C-alpha positions as CSV (number, residue, x, y, z in Angstrom):
1,M,89.7,-73.1,-112.9
2,I,87.5,-70.2,-111.7
3,K,87.4,-67.2,-114.1
4,Y,87.7,-63.7,-112.7
5,N,89.1,-60.3,-113.6
6,S,92.8,-60.8,-113.1
7,N,93.7,-57.2,-113.3
8,Y,91.7,-55.7,-110.4
9,M,89.2,-56.8,-107.8
10,N,87.1,-54.7,-105.4
11,Y,85.2,-56.0,-102.4
12,N,82.0,-56.8,-104.3
13,E,83.9,-58.6,-107.0
14,F,85.7,-60.6,-104.3
15,K,82.4,-61.6,-102.7
16,N,81.2,-62.7,-106.2
17,F,84.4,-64.7,-106.7
18,L,83.8,-66.5,-103.4
19,E,80.3,-67.4,-104.5
20,L,81.7,-68.7,-107.8
21,M,84.3,-70.7,-106.0
22,Y,81.7,-72.2,-103.6
23,N,79.4,-73.2,-106.5
24,N,82.4,-74.6,-108.4
25,Y,83.2,-76.7,-105.4
26,L,79.6,-78.0,-105.1
27,E,79.5,-78.9,-108.8
28,N,83.1,-80.0,-109.5
29,S,84.8,-81.0,-106.2
30,E,86.1,-84.2,-107.8
31,N,88.2,-82.0,-110.1
32,W,89.7,-80.1,-107.2
33,E,93.2,-81.4,-106.2
34,N,92.6,-80.2,-102.7
35,N,88.9,-81.0,-102.2
36,N,88.9,-81.4,-98.4
37,L,89.6,-78.8,-95.7
38,E,92.9,-80.3,-94.6
39,S,94.5,-80.4,-98.0
40,F,93.1,-77.0,-99.0
41,L,94.5,-75.4,-95.9
42,E,97.8,-77.1,-96.4
43,A,97.9,-75.7,-99.9
44,L,97.1,-72.2,-98.6
45,I,99.9,-72.4,-96.1
46,A,102.4,-73.6,-98.8
47,I,101.4,-70.8,-101.2
48,T,101.7,-68.3,-98.5
49,D,105.1,-69.6,-97.4
50,D,106.3,-69.2,-101.0
51,L,104.4,-66.0,-101.7
52,D,107.3,-64.3,-103.4
53,G,107.8,-67.2,-105.8
54,F,104.0,-67.5,-106.3
55,L,103.8,-63.8,-107.3
56,I,106.8,-64.0,-109.6
57,H,105.3,-67.1,-111.3
58,N,102.0,-65.3,-111.8
59,E,103.8,-62.1,-113.0
60,R,102.1,-60.1,-110.3
61,K,103.3,-57.1,-108.4
62,Y,101.8,-57.3,-105.0
63,N,102.6,-55.7,-101.7
64,K,102.5,-58.8,-99.5
65,N,102.3,-56.6,-96.4
66,N,99.2,-54.9,-97.7
67,P,97.4,-57.5,-99.9
68,S,94.5,-56.7,-102.1
69,W,91.2,-58.6,-102.8
70,L,92.9,-59.8,-106.0
71,T,95.8,-61.3,-104.0
72,F,93.3,-63.2,-101.9
73,A,91.4,-64.5,-104.9
74,D,94.7,-65.6,-106.6
75,I,95.8,-67.5,-103.5
76,L,92.4,-69.1,-103.0
77,S,92.0,-70.2,-106.6
78,T,95.5,-71.5,-106.7
79,A,94.9,-73.6,-103.6
80,I,92.3,-75.6,-105.5
81,I,95.0,-77.2,-107.7
82,Y,98.3,-76.6,-105.8
83,E,100.2,-79.8,-105.1
């Protein structure tokens, strides 16, 4: 799993997160459950479809109509392992 500040994330931290995620994929793609574009996008769709449940499970209070950088990071990092 990719480690990042799970309390707050600004734009620059999100960019850094994306770089970490990219490097993690290059070095560990065999450990990603969704290590191709099709399965990764399917996971993103599934997470987004169940965003309320996802947020409750992660004990987050998000405004899904006005998401933050942290929301995007949480969704993207979960899509790595989401089945």
